[in-house]
C-alpha positions as a printed Julia matrix, in Angstrom:
223×3 Matrix{Float64}:
 -20.7   -36.54  16.94
 -18.81  -33.45  15.9
 -20.68  -31.98  12.93
 -17.61  -30.11  11.78
 -15.13  -32.98  11.45
 -12.96  -32.08   8.47
 -11.84  -35.38   6.93
 -13.94  -35.04   3.77
 -13.06  -31.36   3.44
  -9.32  -32.11   3.73
  -9.52  -35.07   1.39
 -11.29  -33.07  -1.31
  -8.98  -30.1   -0.82
  -5.97  -32.36  -1.36
  -7.69  -34.21  -4.24
  -7.4   -37.59  -2.53
  -9.97  -40.34  -3.01
 -11.39  -42.34  -0.11
  -9.52  -45.35  -1.47
  -6.19  -43.53  -1.62
  -6.65  -42.17   1.89
  -7.52  -45.65   3.16
  -4.35  -47.12   1.64
  -2.13  -44.34   2.96
  -3.43  -44.64   6.52
  -4.06  -48.37   6.73
  -7.8   -47.87   7.12
 -10.67  -49.23   5.07
 -12.61  -47.19   2.58
 -15.79  -47.94   4.56
 -14.17  -46.58   7.72
 -13.25  -43.35   5.92
 -16.84  -43.06   4.68
 -18.21  -43.63   8.19
 -15.97  -40.92   9.63
 -16.91  -38.44   6.92
 -20.62  -39.08   7.43
 -20.36  -38.8   11.22
 -21.45  -42.42  11.63
 -18.32  -43.26  13.6
 -15.73  -41.22  15.47
 -12.02  -41.9   14.77
 -10.0   -42.79  17.85
  -6.83  -41.01  18.94
  -4.5   -43.28  16.94
  -6.51  -42.83  13.74
  -6.74  -39.08  14.27
  -2.96  -38.91  14.56
  -2.59  -40.87  11.31
  -4.94  -38.47   9.55
  -3.17  -35.51  11.14
   0.2   -36.7    9.83
  -1.2   -37.44   6.38
  -2.84  -34.03   5.9
  -0.17  -32.15   7.89
  -2.71  -30.44  10.13
  -3.43  -30.61  13.85
  -5.78  -33.15  15.37
  -7.78  -30.21  16.76
  -8.24  -28.86  13.25
  -9.53  -32.22  12.0
 -12.03  -32.23  14.87
 -13.39  -28.81  14.01
 -11.18  -26.15  15.57
 -10.5   -23.15  13.35
  -7.18  -22.51  11.64
  -5.37  -19.2   12.05
  -5.93  -18.48   8.39
  -9.7   -18.95   8.8
  -9.75  -16.52  11.72
  -7.8   -13.93   9.73
 -10.2   -14.4    6.81
 -13.14  -13.63   9.11
 -11.31  -10.49  10.27
 -10.61   -9.45   6.69
 -14.16  -10.14   5.49
 -15.63   -8.29   8.46
 -13.54   -5.25   7.53
 -14.81   -5.46   3.94
 -18.43   -5.86   5.03
 -18.33   -2.99   7.51
 -16.53   -0.74   5.02
 -19.59   -0.87   2.77
 -21.82    0.6    5.49
 -20.7     4.2    5.08
 -23.96    5.7    6.41
 -23.43    4.5    9.98
 -23.42    7.17  12.69
 -20.19    7.93  14.5
 -21.29    6.16  17.67
 -22.03    3.04  15.61
 -18.74    3.25  13.71
 -16.6     3.21  16.85
 -18.1    -0.11  17.91
 -17.12   -1.8   14.65
 -14.15   -4.06  13.95
 -13.11   -1.95  10.96
 -12.81    1.18  13.13
 -10.47   -0.55  15.58
  -8.45   -2.1   12.77
  -7.81    1.38  11.36
  -6.84    2.73  14.77
  -4.35   -0.08  15.34
  -2.79    0.58  11.95
  -2.58    4.31  12.73
  -0.97    3.57  16.1
   1.66    1.46  14.34
   2.37    4.19  11.81
   0.94    2.18   8.94
  -1.77    4.74   8.12
  -1.93    8.56   8.41
  -3.83    9.91  11.4
  -5.29   12.85   9.46
  -7.01   11.0    6.63
 -10.52   12.55   6.31
 -12.45    9.3    6.05
 -12.96    5.93   7.68
 -12.03    2.44   6.42
  -8.52    3.53   5.53
  -6.97    0.31   4.24
  -6.33    0.09   0.51
  -7.9    -2.67  -1.55
  -4.44   -4.2   -1.95
  -3.9    -4.31   1.8
  -7.37   -5.66   2.5
  -7.02   -8.54   0.07
  -3.49   -9.48   1.11
  -3.74  -12.17   3.8
  -0.03  -11.68   4.54
  -0.82   -8.1    5.58
  -3.32   -9.38   8.15
  -0.97  -12.09   9.34
   1.94   -9.66   9.75
   0.05   -6.88  11.51
  -2.74   -8.69  13.36
  -1.18  -11.96  14.51
  -1.44  -10.56  18.05
  -5.09  -11.69  18.06
  -3.85  -15.24  18.62
  -2.66  -14.22  22.09
  -6.28  -13.66  23.08
  -7.73  -16.42  25.26
 -10.98  -16.39  23.28
  -9.2   -16.7   19.92
  -6.82  -19.35  21.29
  -9.87  -21.39  22.21
 -11.16  -21.2   18.64
  -7.91  -22.56  17.17
  -7.13  -25.23  19.77
 -10.47  -26.76  20.77
 -12.87  -28.71  18.55
 -16.13  -26.79  18.62
 -19.12  -25.55  16.68
 -18.61  -21.81  17.11
 -20.84  -19.48  15.15
 -19.53  -16.59  13.07
 -20.76  -14.21  15.79
 -18.7   -16.13  18.35
 -15.62  -15.52  16.2
 -16.48  -11.85  15.75
 -16.92  -11.44  19.51
 -13.49  -13.0   20.07
 -11.97  -10.65  17.48
 -13.63   -7.58  19.01
 -12.19   -8.53  22.38
  -8.69   -9.11  20.97
  -8.69   -5.8   19.07
 -10.0    -3.83  22.06
  -7.33   -5.35  24.32
  -4.6    -4.43  21.83
  -5.89   -0.87  21.48
  -5.9    -0.42  25.24
  -2.21   -1.35  25.32
  -1.38    0.96  22.41
  -3.2     3.87  24.07
  -0.78    3.52  26.99
   2.37    3.03  24.91
   4.25    6.33  24.96
   7.52    5.06  23.5
   8.65    6.33  20.09
   8.74    3.57  17.48
  10.84    2.77  14.46
   9.33    2.74  10.97
  12.05    1.28   8.79
  15.04    3.56   9.38
  12.93    6.44  10.7
  11.72    7.03  14.23
   8.07    8.04  14.49
   5.78    9.11  17.28
   4.55    6.7   19.92
   1.29    4.75  19.48
  -0.24    6.86  22.25
   0.6    10.12  20.47
  -0.62    8.93  17.07
  -3.91    7.71  18.53
  -4.4    11.01  20.33
  -3.74   12.92  17.12
  -6.31   10.78  15.31
  -8.88   11.48  18.03
  -8.11   15.2   17.95
  -8.52   15.17  14.18
 -11.88   13.35  14.46
 -13.04   15.76  17.16
 -12.54   18.67  14.76
 -15.23   17.18  12.52
 -17.79   15.95  15.06
 -21.2    17.63  15.08
 -24.46   16.9   16.88
 -27.71   16.41  14.97
 -31.21   17.43  16.1
 -31.64   14.19  18.03
 -28.42   14.7   19.94
 -26.6    12.03  17.95
 -22.95   12.75  17.07
 -22.01   12.55  13.41
 -18.9    13.21  11.33
 -18.63   15.67   8.48
 -15.12   15.78   7.03
 -16.12   18.6    4.67
 -16.21   21.13   7.49
 -14.72   21.72  10.93
 -16.31   22.81  14.18
 -13.91   25.68  14.82
């Protein structure tokens, strides 16, 4: 049985009793209970009834992730990584938050010469519409598509791996995009140019410690 079947979760979220759900779908209350407790598996016809009632996909009922859930993982990962300010530079560049910032810089959403990491404001971070508007490209990734279309028991690390892949793929495209872009009524530099300027800015503040490990100090430059 699928341990992540969402009938109980959806019913409670919509404040519907087992009895009410049974009446609305033509099922018995015992059948609803069996499905929720993974004692029986609803067939295709029943799944479609439940899908129509809750206005969600059959895949979602069976355990696939919603787009909103994936964006929430992205958002929460950014928040979590932003708290780890003591990470070395080489560790920072492997993090989701680092690539999120770079993508925003490439799009002209953030300045390239901000002397810090984790550049999003608290308002931007906590606004799910911001993530949906600027990071919906992640749903073009094969790995992320799998998460939202196939019933599965993916771990949080599986989701993070899919997000890392989607962000890295997007960044690779932006690094090659040398076309100027429009920001409202203004034309701004290309993603490629903005990313290069960010890297040049970072390079000005990179130093090497006694162990040969690169680190960033925005309080001084290596001129």
